[in-house]
C-alpha positions in Angstrom: 9.1 2.8 17.0 11.9 0.7 15.7 13.3 1.7 12.3 12.0 0.0 9.2 13.5 -0.7 5.8 11.7 -0.8 2.5 11.9 -4.6 2.6 10.4 -4.7 6.1 7.6 -2.5 5.0 6.8 -4.5 1.8 6.8 -7.8 3.8 4.6 -6.3 6.6 1.2 -5.8 4.8 -1.4 -8.1 6.2 -4.1 -7.1 3.7 -2.3 -7.0 0.4 -1.1 -9.4 -2.2 2.6 -9.6 -2.9 2.1 -7.7 -6.1 0.3 -4.9 -4.3 3.0 -4.7 -1.6 5.7 -4.5 -4.3 3.9 -1.5 -5.9 3.6 0.5 -2.6 5.6 3.8 -3.0 8.0 4.2 -0.1 8.0 7.4 2.0 11.2 9.3 2.7 12.5 6.9 5.4 15.7 8.9 5.8 13.6 11.8 7.2 11.8 9.8 9.9 12.5 10.4 13.5 11.7 6.9 14.6 11.8 7.6 18.4 8.9 10.0 18.0 6.6 7.6 16.1 4.1 5.0 17.1 3.5 4.1 13.5 4.6 5.1 10.0 1.7 6.4 7.9 1.8 8.0 4.5 -0.4 8.8 1.5 0.4 7.6 -2.1 1.6 10.7 -4.0 0.2 9.3 -7.3 -3.2 8.3 -5.9 -4.1 10.4 -2.9 -7.0 8.1 -1.9 -4.5 5.3 -1.1 -2.7 5.3 2.2 -0.4 3.0 4.2 0.1 2.4 7.8 2.9 0.3 9.4 3.6 -0.3 13.1 5.2 -2.9 15.3 3.1 -5.7 16.8 4.3 -8.8 18.5 7.9 -8.0 17.6 7.2 -7.7 13.9 6.0 -5.0 11.6 2.4 -5.0 10.5 1.3 -3.0 7.6 -2.2 -2.1 6.4 -3.3 -0.8 3.1 -6.0 1.9 3.4 -8.3 3.8 1.1 -9.7 7.2 2.0 -13.3 8.0 1.3 -14.0 10.3 -1.7 -16.6 12.0 0.4 -15.6 14.5 3.2 -17.3 15.4 6.4 -19.6 18.4 6.5 -17.5 21.6 6.5 -17.6 23.8 9.6 -17.9 20.9 12.2 -15.3 19.3 14.4 -14.4 15.6 14.1 -12.3 13.3 16.1 -9.6 10.8 14.9 -10.3 7.3 16.2 -6.5 6.7 16.8 -5.2 9.8 18.5 -8.6 11.0 19.8 -7.7 14.5 18.9 -10.5 16.8 17.6 -9.8 18.6 14.4 -11.6 20.4 11.7 -13.8 18.1 9.6 -11.6 18.6 6.5 -8.7 17.2 8.5 -10.4 13.9 9.3 -11.2 11.3 6.7 -12.9 7.9 6.7 -10.3 5.3 5.8 -11.2 1.7 5.0 -9.0 -1.3 5.0 -9.8 -4.6 3.2 -9.7 -7.5 5.7 -6.8 -9.9 5.4 -7.2 -13.0 3.3 -10.3 -14.2 1.5 -12.7 -11.9 3.4 -10.8 -8.9 2.0 -10.8 -10.4 -1.5 -14.6 -10.8 -1.1 -14.9 -7.1 -0.4 -15.2 -7.1 3.4 -13.6 -4.0 4.9 -13.0 -2.3 8.2 -13.3 1.5 8.5 -12.1 4.2 10.9 -12.0 8.0 11.0 -8.4 9.0 11.0 -6.3 12.2 10.7 -6.2 12.9 6.9 -2.4 13.5 7.1 -1.9 10.4 9.3 0.1 12.6 11.7 -1.2 11.2 15.0 2.3 10.6 16.3 3.1 14.2 15.9 -0.2 15.5 17.3 -0.2 13.6 20.5 3.2 15.2 21.3 1.7 18.7 21.3 1.1 19.2 25.0 -0.5 21.9 27.0 1.8 24.2 29.0 2.7 22.9 32.4 0.2 24.1 35.0 -0.5 23.0 38.6 -4.1 22.0 37.7 -3.0 19.9 34.7 -1.5 16.4 34.8 2.3 16.1 34.5 3.2 16.5 30.8 5.3 13.4 30.8 2.3 11.4 32.2 0.0 12.9 29.8 2.2 12.0 26.8 2.7 8.5 28.2 -1.1 8.0 28.4 -1.6 9.4 24.9 1.1 7.0 23.5 -0.4 4.0 25.3 -3.9 4.9 24.1 -2.8 5.3 20.5 -0.9 2.0 20.5 -3.8 0.2 22.0 -6.3 1.5 19.4 -3.7 0.8 16.6 -3.3 -2.8 17.8 -7.1 -3.2 18.0 -7.6 -1.8 14.4 -4.9 -4.2 13.1 -6.5 -7.1 14.9 -9.9 -6.2 13.3 -8.3 -6.1 9.8 -6.7 -9.5 10.4 -9.9 -11.1 12.0 -11.9 -13.3 9.7 -15.3 -11.6 8.9 
């Protein structure tokens, strides 16, 4: 992922008003290892139900405002993130909704997806199994995970931007 500045991030939101984008709290950008990210995702430290996701699409950053559900999945079961497709404990996966861009979003239309609660998909896909003759090459496995994550991220963003 190419590095982002606070100005890039604030200008990237496709489903927020200018005022909402100006109030988005910035994550610690100086700590980000950009080469190991497909997107930048973070939770609002003042309002944990709010989250933000920014990635590059068509040579420009695209940001999405998210809201996590106040309800959690049933404890004791496994759940899968729709972006990274990694199975985790139910308390580590949350339903996130994003208002659609433009008038449909102002009218209350949203798009939802089960995501890793900590939005750490970029880190999780890099945890690879040990090399083994019966396993795919780790580099190929990682490349496939990255491609899949990017493809699903682009599709989610397109659904947020699509008129209802």
